[in-house]
N, C-alpha and C positions, 0 to 999 in steps of 0.2 A: 504494500500500500504506500502511495506517495505522500509526501508532506504537503498539506494544504496551505501552509504558511500561517501567518498570524490571523486571529479572529478579530474582527472589528464589530463593535456593538453600536447600533443606531437606535435611538429611542424617539417615539412620537407620542404626543399627548392627544387625548380625545378632545374634540371641540364640543362645546355645549350643544345639546340636541342631537349630536351624531351618535350612532350606535355601532358604526363600523369605522375602522382605521386601517390603512395600509401604510407600512413603514418600508421605505426603499433602501436597498444597498447602494453604496457608491458605484459609479460607472465601472464596469469590468469585474465586479464581484457578484457572487451568487449567494443566496440565502442557504445556510446549512441548518438553521433552527430558528426558533422564535420563542417569545415569552410575553408575559403581561403581568401587570399589577392592577387589578380591576375592582371597582366598587360593586358592580352588579354581578350577575352570573354570565359566564362566557358561554356563548352558543356555538362559536366556531373559532378555530385557531389553525391556520394552515399557510403553507408556502404558496406564493402567488406571483403574478406580475404586478406592475404598478397600479393597474386598475382593479385588482382583487380577483383576477381570473386564476383559478387553481392550476391551470396548465403551465403557468410561468414559474420561474426559478430565481427571480431577482428581488423579491420582496416577501414580507410576511403580513398577513391580514388577520385581524381579530374582530369579532363581532360580540356585542354584549347586550344585556337587557337594560342597563341604565343609560340615560342620555344626559345626566346631570353635569354641570360644570365641574371640571376637575375629577371626572369619574374614573380616570385610569390612564395608564401608560402602556404602550405596546412596544416590544423590542424585536429587532431582527439581528441575528448573528451572521456575519458575512465573511466569506473567505474567497 
């Protein structure tokens, strides 16, 4: 197995009223995992493209039940 290099973490905050967020890796990097710190219940967490399409590999998308201000942070781990 080859070395994937260093892992870079990118975080994004949910916007008030939004229940879905997609966090993007920097150009040339792919998502290897993702995570979240959410106020409500998470209904989905998956690798995606920048528009939330699960066939992509450059981003991480999280959907939740809460739409409150400051309701959470989503993370993508990129290599």
